[in-house]
N, C-alpha and C positions, 0 to 999 in steps of 0.2 A: 449524468455521467460525470465522473471525476477522473483525474490523472494522478497517480502516485509517482513521485519523482524522488530519486535518491538525493538527499540533502547534503550540502556542505555547510559548514558553520557560518560562512558569509553569504551563502546563496539565499535568494528570495524567490518564493513560489509565486507564480502568476495566477490570474483568475482561473478557478476550476482545478487548481493543482493543490495537492497535499504533499508537503515535503516529509519524507520518511528517512530517519537516520538508521538505515538498514543496508549495509553493504551487500550487494548481490541480490537484492530483492527481486529484480526482473529475472534472474537466473533460477530462482527458487520457485517461480510461479509458472502456471500454464493457464490458457483460457479455460474458464469454467471453475477455477479454484475460488474458494471463499476466503476473504480476508476480514478478520474481526478487529475492530479498533475500540479502544477504551473499554476493555473487559466485555466485549461483545455488544456494547450498546449501539455500535454502528456496524452494519454488515454490508460488505461489498462483494460483488461477483466479477471476477476478471473477465473482460471481453476481448482484449487485445494487448499484445506486448510489442513495443517498437523500440528496440535498443534498450535504454535504461528507463523508458517511460511505460508505465502500466496503466492502461485504460480500464476502468471498472464501472459497472452499473451499481447504483445505490439500492440495495434491497431493503435496508432499514436505516433511515437517516436520523439525524439529530445534530445538536450543537457539538462541535469538536473542540476539545480543550487542547492546550499545549502539552507536549511530553506524555502522551498516552501510549499504552502498550499496543503492539501489533502482534496478532496471533494468526498463524496459518494452520488451521486444524487438519487439513488434508495432506499436508506436505511435511516431509522430513527435510529440514533446512541443511544446506551444505556447510561444511566447515571451511573457514577461511584462514589462511596463514597469518 
């Protein structure tokens, strides 16, 4: 289990957390959604959303590099002003 957290430039993620520079990530997801990281090399399934924190089970793991892409295949992302 990992937690995706919206990252700020000066924020530091804790153990088991993955900082994501994606404003509104938690609002664009629902439990059961799939999140693909690093061109689909890492696959997560959302289990719970608590405020701005997204808990997810790792379906396919691996080493995570810095600044990789985040893809939400089942969702249409919201537009932000």
